[in-house]
N, CA, C and O atoms as a printed pandas DataFrame, in Angstrom:
     atom_number atom_name residue_name chain_id  residue_number  x_coord  y_coord  z_coord
0              1         N          MET        A               1   26.446   -3.155  -11.865
1              2        CA          MET        A               1   25.377   -3.884  -12.554
2              3         C          MET        A               1   25.274   -3.066  -13.618
3              4         O          MET        A               1   25.568   -1.899  -13.358
4              5         N          LYS        A               2   24.818   -3.382  -15.210
5              6        CA          LYS        A               2   24.887   -3.010  -16.456
6              7         C          LYS        A               2   23.767   -3.625  -17.253
7              8         O          LYS        A               2   23.586   -4.840  -17.340
8              9         N          ARG        A               3   22.940   -2.588  -17.898
9             10        CA          ARG        A               3   22.015   -3.512  -18.786
10            11         C          ARG        A               3   22.746   -4.171  -19.677
11            12         O          ARG        A               3   23.772   -3.702  -20.167
12            13         N          TRP        A               4   22.136   -5.639  -20.034
13            14        CA          TRP        A               4   22.547   -6.372  -20.853
14            15         C          TRP        A               4   21.880   -6.476  -22.502
15            16         O          TRP        A               4   20.678   -6.605  -22.737
16            17         N          PHE        A               5   22.655   -6.413  -23.242
17            18        CA          PHE        A               5   22.014   -6.096  -24.949
18            19         C          PHE        A               5   22.661   -7.674  -25.170
19            20         O          PHE        A               5   23.805   -8.072  -25.389
20            21         N          TYR        A               6   20.958   -8.564  -24.952
21            22        CA          TYR        A               6   21.793   -9.725  -24.848
22            23         C          TYR        A               6   21.621  -10.399  -26.351
23            24         O          TYR        A               6   21.969  -11.533  -26.680
24            25         N          THR        A               7   20.923   -9.286  -27.253
25            26        CA          THR        A               7   20.800   -9.841  -28.863
26            27         C          THR        A               7   21.815   -9.530  -29.250
27            28         O          THR        A               7   21.737   -9.681  -30.469
28            29         N          THR        A               8   23.192   -9.017  -28.899
29            30        CA          THR        A               8   24.640   -8.670  -29.719
30            31         C          THR        A               8   25.222   -9.900  -28.707
31            32         O          THR        A               8   26.388   -9.506  -28.688
32            33         N          ASP        A               9   25.234  -10.866  -28.026
33            34        CA          ASP        A               9   25.410  -11.383  -26.942
34            35         C          ASP        A               9   25.736  -12.847  -28.052
35            36         O          ASP        A               9   25.011  -13.756  -28.458
36            37         N          VAL        A              10   26.952  -12.558  -28.224
37            38        CA          VAL        A              10   27.585  -13.944  -29.382
38            39         C          VAL        A              10   26.826  -15.793  -28.613
39            40         O          VAL        A              10   26.157  -16.598  -29.261
40            41         N          ILE        A              11   27.231  -15.922  -27.224
41            42        CA          ILE        A              11   26.453  -17.009  -26.512
42            43         C          ILE        A              11   25.134  -16.748  -26.782
43            44         O          ILE        A              11   24.664  -17.555  -27.584
44            45         N          GLU        A              12   24.379  -15.921  -26.404
45            46        CA          GLU        A              12   23.125  -15.731  -26.245
46            47         C          GLU        A              12   22.622  -15.747  -27.836
47            48         O          GLU        A              12   21.449  -16.098  -27.966
48            49         N          GLN        A              13   23.175  -15.494  -28.787
49            50        CA          GLN        A              13   22.725  -15.787  -30.209
50            51         C          GLN        A              13   22.873  -17.177  -30.499
51            52         O          GLN        A              13   22.055  -17.679  -31.269
52            53         N          ALA        A              14   23.755  -17.865  -30.025
53            54        CA          ALA        A              14   23.620  -19.496  -30.532
54            55         C          ALA        A              14   22.675  -19.724  -29.712
55            56         O          ALA        A              14   21.658  -19.775  -30.403
56            57         N          CYS        A              15   22.319  -19.950  -28.263
57            58        CA          CYS        A              15   20.861  -20.852  -27.885
58            59         C          CYS        A              15   19.958  -19.785  -28.001
59            60         O          CYS        A              15   19.008  -20.202  -28.663
60            61         N          GLY        A              16   19.768  -18.492  -27.652
61            62        CA          GLY        A              16   18.252  -18.014  -27.776
62            63         C          GLY        A              16   17.476  -17.968  -26.660
63            64         O          GLY        A              16   16.375  -17.418  -26.622
64            65         N          ASP        A              17   18.118  -18.642  -25.553
65            66        CA          ASP        A              17   17.193  -18.533  -24.139
66            67         C          ASP        A              17   16.431  -17.347  -23.978
67            68         O          ASP        A              17   15.212  -17.175  -23.940
68            69         N          ALA        A              18   17.506  -16.465  -23.880
69            70        CA          ALA        A              18   16.514  -14.962  -23.118
70            71         C          ALA        A              18   15.692  -14.442  -24.120
71            72         O          ALA        A              18   14.681  -13.826  -23.784
72            73         N          GLU        A              19   15.997  -14.609  -25.423
73            74        CA          GLU        A              19   14.836  -13.724  -26.282
74            75         C          GLU        A              19   13.568  -14.642  -26.329
75            76         O          GLU        A              19   12.385  -14.317  -26.439
76            77         N          ARG        A              20   14.125  -15.839  -26.217
77            78        CA          ARG        A              20   12.725  -16.977  -26.102
78            79         C          ARG        A              20   11.886  -16.621  -25.178
79            80         O          ARG        A              20   10.683  -16.462  -25.382
80            81         N          ALA        A              21   12.574  -16.437  -23.865
81            82        CA          ALA        A              21   12.008  -16.321  -22.357
82            83         C          ALA        A              21   11.257  -14.482  -22.197
83            84         O          ALA        A              21   10.170  -14.324  -21.642
84            85         N          TRP        A              22   11.906  -13.512  -22.665
85            86        CA          TRP        A              22   11.619  -12.435  -22.549
86            87         C          TRP        A              22   11.362  -11.321  -23.680
87            88         O          TRP        A              22   10.987  -10.168  -23.471
88            89         N          GLY        A              23   11.690  -12.008  -25.125
89            90        CA          GLY        A              23   11.304  -11.233  -25.886
90            91         C          GLY        A              23   12.504  -10.668  -26.276
91            92         O          GLY        A              23   13.525  -10.817  -25.603
92            93         N          PRO        A              24   12.448   -9.573  -28.046
93            94        CA          PRO        A              24   13.891   -9.062  -28.295
94            95         C          PRO        A              24   13.857   -7.844  -27.728
95            96         O          PRO        A              24   14.865   -7.170  -27.940
96            97         N          ASN        A              25   12.895   -7.276  -26.979
97            98        CA          ASN        A              25   13.052   -5.870  -26.305
98            99         C          ASN        A              25   13.263   -5.803  -25.188
99           100         O          ASN        A              25   13.586   -4.644  -24.927
100          101         N          ALA        A              26   13.266   -6.725  -23.908
101          102        CA          ALA        A              26   13.334   -6.719  -22.371
102          103         C          ALA        A              26   14.145   -6.088  -22.489
103          104         O          ALA        A              26   14.938   -5.772  -23.377
104          105         N          GLU        A              27   13.867   -5.774  -21.088
105          106        CA          GLU        A              27   15.305   -4.663  -20.264
106          107         C          GLU        A              27   15.796   -5.808  -19.038
107          108         O          GLU        A              27   15.219   -6.060  -17.980
108          109         N          VAL        A              28   16.967   -6.344  -19.543
109          110        CA          VAL        A              28   17.423   -7.353  -18.999
110          111         C          VAL        A              28   18.997   -6.370  -18.197
111          112         O          VAL        A              28   19.657   -5.539  -18.820
112          113         N          TYR        A              29   19.247   -6.787  -16.760
113          114        CA          TYR        A              29   20.478   -6.016  -16.157
114          115         C          TYR        A              29   21.264   -7.558  -15.952
115          116         O          TYR        A              29   20.748   -8.658  -15.753
116          117         N          ARG        A              30   22.910   -7.125  -16.103
117          118        CA          ARG        A              30   23.631   -8.619  -15.753
118          119         C          ARG        A              30   24.848   -7.856  -14.999
119          120         O          ARG        A              30   25.524   -6.905  -15.390
120          121         N          CYS        A              31   24.899   -8.546  -13.862
121          122        CA          CYS        A              31   25.623   -8.148  -12.684
122          123         C          CYS        A              31   27.325   -8.639  -13.463
123          124         O          CYS        A              31   27.665   -9.635  -14.101
124          125         N          GLU        A              32   27.861   -7.746  -13.146
125          126        CA          GLU        A              32   29.417   -7.934  -13.899
126          127         C          GLU        A              32   30.463   -8.784  -13.156
127          128         O          GLU        A              32   31.507   -9.241  -13.621
128          129         N          HIS        A              33   29.907   -8.919  -11.739
129          130        CA          HIS        A              33   30.679   -9.831  -10.994
130          131         C          HIS        A              33   30.555  -11.574  -11.333
131          132         O          HIS        A              33   31.378  -12.412  -11.699
132          133         N          CYS        A              34   29.184  -11.617  -11.027
133          134        CA          CYS        A              34   28.683  -13.406  -10.853
134          135         C          CYS        A              34   27.862  -13.448  -12.049
135          136         O          CYS        A              34   27.151  -14.452  -12.083
136          137         N          GLN        A              35   27.700  -12.379  -13.401
137          138        CA          GLN        A              35   26.881  -12.850  -14.366
138          139         C          GLN        A              35   25.445  -13.168  -14.023
139          140         O          GLN        A              35   24.666  -13.627  -14.858
140          141         N          THR        A              36   25.133  -12.921  -12.826
141          142        CA          THR        A              36   23.362  -13.095  -12.534
142          143         C          THR        A              36   22.590  -12.175  -13.634
143          144         O          THR        A              36   23.251  -11.542  -14.457
144          145         N          LEU        A              37   21.621  -12.140  -13.623
145          146        CA          LEU        A              37   20.915  -11.555  -14.487
146          147         C          LEU        A              37   19.318  -10.841  -13.780
147          148         O          LEU        A              37   18.662  -11.431  -12.922
148          149         N          TYR        A              38   19.066   -9.940  -14.174
149          150        CA          TYR        A              38   18.161   -9.483  -13.346
150          151         C          TYR        A              38   16.990   -8.610  -14.321
151          152         O          TYR        A              38   17.248   -8.104  -15.413
152          153         N          LEU        A              39   15.870   -8.583  -13.740
153          154        CA          LEU        A              39   14.367   -7.980  -14.863
154          155         C          LEU        A              39   14.000   -6.755  -13.867
155          156         O          LEU        A              39   13.833   -7.112  -12.700
156          157         N          PRO        A              40   13.868   -5.569  -14.091
157          158        CA          PRO        A              40   13.583   -4.174  -13.156
158          159         C          PRO        A              40   12.366   -4.839  -12.469
159          160         O          PRO        A              40   12.129   -6.031  -12.667
160          161         N          ASN        A              41   11.811   -4.293  -11.890
161          162        CA          ASN        A              41   10.613   -4.889  -10.491
162          163         C          ASN        A              41    9.760   -4.188  -11.578
163          164         O          ASN        A              41   10.278   -3.242  -12.172
164          165         N          PRO        A              42    8.215   -4.651  -11.962
165          166        CA          PRO        A              42    7.308   -4.445  -12.669
166          167         C          PRO        A              42    6.651   -3.431  -11.552
167          168         O          PRO        A              42    6.206   -2.495  -12.217
168          169         N          GLU        A              43    6.437   -3.234  -10.429
169          170        CA          GLU        A              43    5.610   -2.678  -10.064
170          171         C          GLU        A              43    6.248   -1.122   -9.505
171          172         O          GLU        A              43    5.654   -0.325   -8.779
172          173         N          GLU        A              44    7.621   -0.978  -10.082
173          174        CA          GLU        A              44    8.153    0.224   -9.501
174          175         C          GLU        A              44    7.765    1.114  -10.805
175          176         O          GLU        A              44    7.832    0.633  -11.936
176          177         N          ALA        A              45    7.316    2.575  -10.533
177          178        CA          ALA        A              45    7.626    3.246  -11.789
178          179         C          ALA        A              45    9.171    3.313  -12.436
179          180         O          ALA        A              45   10.233    3.130  -11.841
180          181         N          LYS        A              46    8.909    3.694  -14.101
181          182        CA          LYS        A              46    9.919    3.583  -14.439
182          183         C          LYS        A              46   10.238    5.151  -14.465
183          184         O          LYS        A              46    9.530    5.897  -15.141
184          185         N          VAL        A              47   11.019    5.505  -13.925
185          186        CA          VAL        A              47   11.415    7.215  -13.812
186          187         C          VAL        A              47   12.653    7.237  -14.604
187          188         O          VAL        A              47   12.951    7.651  -15.724
188          189         N          ASN        A              48   13.620    6.322  -13.106
189          190        CA          ASN        A              48   14.930    6.441  -13.605
190          191         C          ASN        A              48   15.775    5.105  -13.342
191          192         O          ASN        A              48   16.058    4.936  -12.156
192          193         N          VAL        A              49   16.218    4.149  -14.214
193          194        CA          VAL        A              49   17.043    2.916  -14.249
194          195         C          VAL        A              49   18.122    2.827  -13.404
195          196         O          VAL        A              49   18.688    1.736  -13.351
196          197         N          ALA        A              50   18.693    4.088  -12.467
197          198        CA          ALA        A              50   19.502    3.788  -11.537
198          199         C          ALA        A              50   19.157    4.113  -10.629
199          200         O          ALA        A              50   19.956    4.065   -9.694
200          201         N          GLY        A              51   17.952    4.564  -10.409
201          202        CA          GLY        A              51   17.224    4.415   -9.074
202          203         C          GLY        A              51   16.580    5.931   -8.533
203          204         O          GLY        A              51   16.422    6.937   -9.225
204          205         N          GLY        A              52   16.271    5.761   -7.110
205          206        CA          GLY        A              52   15.845    6.725   -7.037
206          207         C          GLY        A              52   16.682    8.025   -6.572
207          208         O          GLY        A              52   16.295    9.192   -6.639
208          209         N          GLY        A              53   17.903    7.558   -6.090
209          210        CA          GLY        A              53   18.874    8.401   -5.762
210          211         C          GLY        A              53   18.727    8.820   -4.179
211          212         O          GLY        A              53   17.995    8.240   -3.377
212          213         N          ILE        A              54   19.620   10.010   -3.877
213          214        CA          ILE        A              54   19.051   10.271   -1.990
214          215         C          ILE        A              54   19.630   11.470   -2.082
215          216         O          ILE        A              54   20.682   11.595   -2.709
216          217         N          ILE        A              55   19.035   12.497   -1.481
217          218        CA          ILE        A              55   19.464   14.156   -1.114
218          219         C          ILE        A              55   20.758   14.309   -0.747
219          220         O          ILE        A              55   21.329   13.672    0.138
220          221         N          SER        A              56   21.180   15.090   -1.377
221          222        CA          SER        A              56   22.690   15.389   -1.320
222          223         C          SER        A              56   23.670   15.466   -0.091
223          224         O          SER        A              56   23.778   16.685    0.039
224          225         N          VAL        A              57   24.119   15.136    0.475
225          226        CA          VAL        A              57   24.536   15.249    2.043
226          227         C          VAL        A              57   25.511   16.738    1.603
227          228         O          VAL        A              57   26.317   16.750    2.533
228          229         N          PHE        A              58   25.788   17.714    0.891
229          230        CA          PHE        A              58   26.610   18.813    0.512
230          231         C          PHE        A              58   25.283   19.701    0.685
231          232         O          PHE        A              58   25.543   20.750    0.096
232          233         N          GLY        A              59   24.319   19.760    1.076
233          234        CA          GLY        A              59   22.961   20.500    0.803
234          235         C          GLY        A              59   22.611   20.862   -0.503
235          236         O          GLY        A              59   21.707   21.685   -0.646
236          237         N          LEU        A              60   23.268   20.306   -1.645
237          238        CA          LEU        A              60   22.559   20.661   -2.473
238          239         C          LEU        A              60   21.243   19.909   -3.187
239          240         O          LEU        A              60   21.283   18.764   -3.636
240          241         N          THR        A              61   20.209   20.681   -3.199
241          242        CA          THR        A              61   18.609   19.902   -3.627
242          243         C          THR        A              61   18.415   20.346   -5.022
243          244         O          THR        A              61   18.708   21.501   -5.334
244          245         N          LEU        A              62   18.047   19.695   -5.691
245          246        CA          LEU        A              62   17.748   20.225   -6.989
246          247         C          LEU        A              62   16.406   19.792   -7.504
247          248         O          LEU        A              62   16.296   18.566   -7.478
248          249         N          PRO        A              63   15.317   20.445   -7.980
249          250        CA          PRO        A              63   14.066   20.458   -8.262
250          251         C          PRO        A              63   13.995   19.152   -9.135
251          252         O          PRO        A              63   15.047   18.916   -9.727
252          253         N          PRO        A              64   13.089   18.355   -9.315
253          254        CA          PRO        A              64   13.011   16.882   -9.897
254          255         C          PRO        A              64   12.596   17.963  -11.629
255          256         O          PRO        A              64   12.154   19.103  -11.767
256          257         N          LYS        A              65   13.093   16.687  -12.852
257          258        CA          LYS        A              65   13.198   17.263  -13.825
258          259         C          LYS        A              65   11.829   17.524  -14.327
259          260         O          LYS        A              65   11.023   16.858  -13.678
260          261         N          ALA        A              66   11.184   18.356  -15.384
261          262        CA          ALA        A              66    9.683   18.081  -15.797
262          263         C          ALA        A              66    9.531   16.699  -16.695
263          264         O          ALA        A              66   10.481   16.263  -17.345
264          265         N          LYS        A              67    8.518   16.198  -16.670
265          266        CA          LYS        A              67    8.010   14.825  -16.992
266          267         C          LYS        A              67    7.575   15.070  -18.629
267          268         O          LYS        A              67    7.096   14.146  -19.285
C-alpha cells in the first residue's frame, strides 16, 4: 500500500470525488493491487504511518526516537 496523492491523479482531477469527500489535504492510501482506498484509523496515534513495527528477531533493540 502506498500513500495516494489524489490531487495529482489525472482521473481524480477530472471528477474530484476524493477531494470533495475528504478535502484537499487528506491522508489517503491506495492498494497497488486492487486500487482500494484506505483512510488512517483516527483512533490510533499518528506516530509512524508505516506501523508500530516489531522487536527485532536478531536481538537488536533500539530506543525510541525523542518526540
